[in-house]
C-alpha positions, 0 to 999 in steps of 0.5 A: 768566103762567107757572104758580106765578109770583108777580104783579109787585108793587112792593116796593122799600120793603121795605129802606127802612123801609116795613113790608111787613105791618102785622097782624103786626109781629114778622113784618114785623121779621123780614125788613124789614131783612134782605130787600133789593131793588136794581134792578141786583142779581139782576134786582131780585129780593129778596136777603138783606142786599144779597148776591147770594143771593136769597130764591128761592135759600134757599127752593128749597134748603129745598124740596129738602129741605135743613135750616136747618143744611145751608143754613148749613153751605153758605153760612156768611155766612148766619144763621138769622135770614136763613133765617127772614126768607126764610120770613117774606117768602114767608109775607107774599107768600102771604098777599097772593096773590089768586085770580081767579074766572072 
């Protein structure tokens, strides 16, 4: 496994009505209907509303220091809700990450 690479996990149900998290329903709703995964699109990576923009794309722009407003200016077809969905999706993935002890 490459350092910092997320483990492979079946998440196809995210855009098919299967709640990704149960403890915080508002977080689940924040991305459940926005983040989509299609095997033939962008290699099956999580995308925004079926578009070819991945969660990783948005997170990398934010990590590079872009503000929400700058991302929205550069990508006018995205919404603030889309950005928040990416953050919620990433938070859920981080919450589910398990560290193995040797």
